C-alpha positions as CSV (number, residue, x, y, z in Angstrom):
1,K,151.2,86.3,203.6
2,A,148.7,87.5,206.1
3,G,147.2,90.7,205.2
4,E,148.7,90.7,201.7
5,D,145.5,91.6,199.7
6,D,143.3,94.4,200.7
7,V,140.6,96.5,199.3
8,F,141.3,100.4,199.2
9,A,140.2,103.6,197.6
10,R,142.6,106.5,197.7
11,R,140.9,109.9,197.7
12,G,140.8,111.6,194.3
13,L,142.6,108.8,192.6
14,I,141.2,106.3,190.1
15,P,140.1,103.6,190.9
16,G,139.5,101.7,193.9
17,Q,140.8,98.1,193.5
18,I,142.2,95.0,195.1
19,A,146.0,95.3,195.2
20,D,148.9,93.6,196.9
21,Y,150.8,95.8,199.2
22,E,154.3,94.3,198.7
23,P,154.8,94.4,194.9
24,K,152.5,97.5,194.5
25,Q,150.7,96.1,191.5
26,R,147.4,95.0,190.3
27,P,147.0,91.2,190.7
28,K,146.8,89.0,187.8
29,G,143.2,88.9,186.5
30,A,142.0,92.0,188.2
31,K,139.8,94.3,186.3
32,K,141.5,97.4,184.5
33,P,141.0,100.8,186.2
34,H,137.9,102.9,185.3
35,E,138.8,105.9,183.0
36,T,136.3,108.5,184.1
37,T,135.1,107.6,187.6
38,V,136.4,107.7,191.2
39,A,136.0,105.2,194.0
40,C,133.9,106.7,196.8
41,C,133.6,103.8,199.3
42,V,134.7,100.4,200.1
43,S,133.5,97.4,202.2
44,V,134.5,93.9,203.1
45,T,132.1,91.0,203.8
46,Q,132.2,89.6,207.3
47,C,133.7,86.3,206.1
48,G,136.5,88.4,204.5
49,N,136.2,86.7,201.1
50,F,134.9,89.7,199.2
51,G,135.6,93.5,198.8
52,L,133.2,95.9,197.4
53,V,134.0,99.3,195.8
54,G,131.4,102.1,195.1
55,Y,132.1,104.7,192.5
56,T,131.0,108.1,191.6
57,C,129.1,106.9,188.6
58,G,126.8,104.7,190.7
59,R,128.4,101.4,189.9
60,I,129.6,98.9,192.5
61,D,132.1,96.2,191.7
62,R,132.7,93.0,193.7
63,Y,136.2,91.4,194.1
64,N,137.4,88.2,195.6
65,L,140.1,89.4,198.1
66,Q,142.3,86.3,197.8
67,S,142.7,86.3,194.1
68,G,142.0,89.9,193.4
69,M,139.5,88.6,190.6
70,H,136.6,90.8,189.6
71,R,133.4,88.8,190.6
72,G,130.7,91.0,189.3
73,T,129.1,94.5,189.1
74,Y,125.9,95.8,190.8
75,C,124.4,98.3,188.5
76,E,121.1,97.3,186.8
77,G,118.4,99.3,188.3
78,G,120.8,100.9,190.9
79,H,122.1,104.4,191.8
80,E,121.9,107.4,189.4
81,S,124.9,109.2,191.1
82,A,127.8,108.4,193.5
83,V,127.6,105.6,196.0
84,Y,128.9,106.7,199.5
85,G,128.0,103.7,201.7
86,L,128.2,99.9,201.3
87,A,127.4,97.1,203.7
88,V,126.7,93.4,203.5
89,D,124.7,91.3,206.0
90,A,126.2,88.5,208.1
91,L,125.2,85.7,205.7
92,N,126.2,87.4,202.5
93,E,122.6,87.4,201.3
94,T,122.0,91.2,201.2
95,M,124.2,94.0,200.0
96,I,123.1,97.4,201.0
97,S,124.2,100.6,199.1
98,G,123.5,104.2,199.8
99,G,123.9,106.9,197.4
100,Y,124.0,110.7,196.7
101,D,120.6,110.2,194.9
102,G,119.1,109.6,198.5
103,E,118.3,106.0,197.9
104,I,119.2,103.0,200.1
105,L,119.2,100.0,197.8
106,F,118.9,96.4,199.0
107,W,120.6,94.0,196.6
108,D,120.6,90.2,196.3
109,F,124.3,89.5,196.9
110,E,124.7,86.7,194.5
111,K,122.2,87.5,191.8
112,K,123.3,91.3,191.8
113,V,119.7,92.6,191.4
114,V,117.7,95.2,193.5
115,K,115.3,93.6,195.8
116,G,114.2,96.7,197.7
117,R,114.8,100.3,198.3
118,V,114.2,103.1,200.9
119,S,114.0,106.6,199.7
120,L,115.4,109.4,201.9
121,E,114.8,113.2,201.3
122,S,118.5,113.8,201.3
123,P,121.8,112.4,199.9
124,V,123.5,109.7,201.9
125,N,126.8,110.5,203.7
126,Q,127.8,107.5,205.7
127,M,126.3,104.1,206.6
128,V,127.1,101.6,209.3
129,L,125.5,98.1,209.6
130,H,125.2,96.3,212.9
131,R,125.1,92.7,211.3
132,E,124.1,90.8,214.3
133,G,121.1,93.1,215.0
134,G,120.1,93.7,211.4
135,L,120.2,97.4,212.0
136,L,121.6,100.1,209.6
137,V,122.5,103.7,210.7
138,V,122.4,106.2,207.9
139,S,123.6,109.8,208.1
140,A,122.5,112.3,205.3
141,D,123.0,115.8,204.2
142,D,119.9,117.0,206.0
143,L,121.6,116.3,209.4
144,R,119.4,113.5,210.3
145,V,120.4,110.1,211.4
146,R,118.0,107.3,210.4
147,L,117.9,103.8,211.8
148,I,116.7,101.1,209.2
149,D,115.7,97.6,209.9
150,I,117.2,95.7,207.0
151,S,114.8,92.6,207.4
152,N,111.7,94.6,206.7
153,R,113.5,97.5,204.9
154,K,111.7,100.2,206.8
155,I,112.9,103.3,208.8
156,V,112.3,102.5,212.5
157,R,113.8,105.8,214.0
158,C,114.8,109.2,212.6
159,F,117.1,111.3,214.8
160,E,117.2,115.1,214.2
C-alpha cells in the first residue's frame, strides 16, 4: 500500500522506529526498541529509501523504509549528547547531524564514519538542508541562525 511504512518519533515515548500504520506493529526484522533513550528527531532521504532516527544518547540509526530493516548505526566518533537535527544530501553521500553538544557532524552515508565537523558555541535546536543548493540552516540556543556550506563545511553567514 502507498504510504504504509513511515519513520516516526512520538514525543516522550521510546523509541523512534519504522512501523506499519495499519497493523500498528513493528515490522518483521526491525530492531528492538531502546531501553534507556528517547528519539529526538527523524529524517527521510530524498530518494525515500531510508529513514534516520536520532536519539538522546547521541546515536543515529538508519532504516530501510520499505522493509523496516535496520541498516546501520552512526555512533563512532559522534555526538556526546542528544541529536536534534538530521539531514542527507541529494545523492545520499553525506549525512549531517546536529547535536546538543554544539557540533554539526558530516558523516559518510555508506561507511558511517565522521568525515568533518563544524563546532558551534551553542547547542543545536533545529536544522534544515536545501539539498539543491547545498546550504544548511542551523538554529541554536544562542538565538543565532547560521548558514553552512556543506561542500566546504564552513559557516558562510551568521544571523543574530
